[in-house]
N, C-alpha and C positions, 0 to 999 in steps of 0.2 A: 674418780666420786663415788662414793657411797650415797646407799639409797636406806630411808628410814622407813622400819617395817610400817607396814599400816599392816592395824589388829581390830578387823571388827567383828566384836561378838553379839550373836543375833539378840541376847539377854538385854543386853545394853539398847538396842534399837527396839524391844519390846517396853522397856522401863523408861525411855525416852518417851514413846507413843504415852503412855500410860500416863505419864507426867503432865503432856501437853493437852489429854483429853479430861484428863481432872483438872485443870487450869481453865478449858475450855470450857466446860459445866459448871462450874462457881464464877465465872466473867456472864456467863448468857442468864443463869440461874438469879443472878443480884439487878441483871439490867432495869427487870422490870421497879423496883425499889429506886430509880432512881426516876424514874416516869411521875414524876409528882409538881403539885404546883402548889408549893408552900404561900403561906401569905408574906410579900414583900413589899406592901403598900403599893408604891404607884410603879414599881420595875414588877410585880408580881409574872406578870403576862411574858416581859424578856426574860425572866427568871425562869419560869414554867418551858417556853423555849427552847434555852440552853440548857434545862436537865433532859429535856424529849431529846435534843442531840444528842448528848452522851449517852441514854439507856440506850437511844440507834447505834451508837459507835462501839456501845462496849457488847453488846448482841452480836453487833458483827464482827467484831472480833472474838469473841467465844466460838460462834463459829468457825472462823477462819481456820483456830487453834481447833477443833474439834475433827476438821478437814485434814490440817497438819499434821495430827496425831493418827488417822485413818492412814493417809500416806506412810506415816514412818513404817504400821504395820505392817503393808504392802510390800514397803521396799525391804524388810528383815524377810518375809517370805520367798523373795527371787533372790535378796542374797544368799539364803541355807541352799537352795533349791541352785544356781546358778554353784557356790561353791562345791557345793556334791556332785554337781555335774563334775567341772574342770577337776575335782580330785580322781576322780572316777575314771578319766583321760589319763594320769599320769601313773595307774597301778595298775600292774603287772597282771 
């Protein structure tokens, strides 16, 4: 049975982290735009409540993406350190 080689490039992890961070920042930045109360006649209060809930959810998602980006950066640094330490064990 053969095993596929797993290659992880630290630059790829850095790029993934940057992409997640940008997406999270964009979402978080748009959350206040959703927290509005447009005139919808008799449904104004229901629509405002729904938009407030949506704004809260979008802000939460943006924040979680930021946390995921931070974790991805930490994993990248740990991977580089661990990979270097393991390689050092096999170097005469």
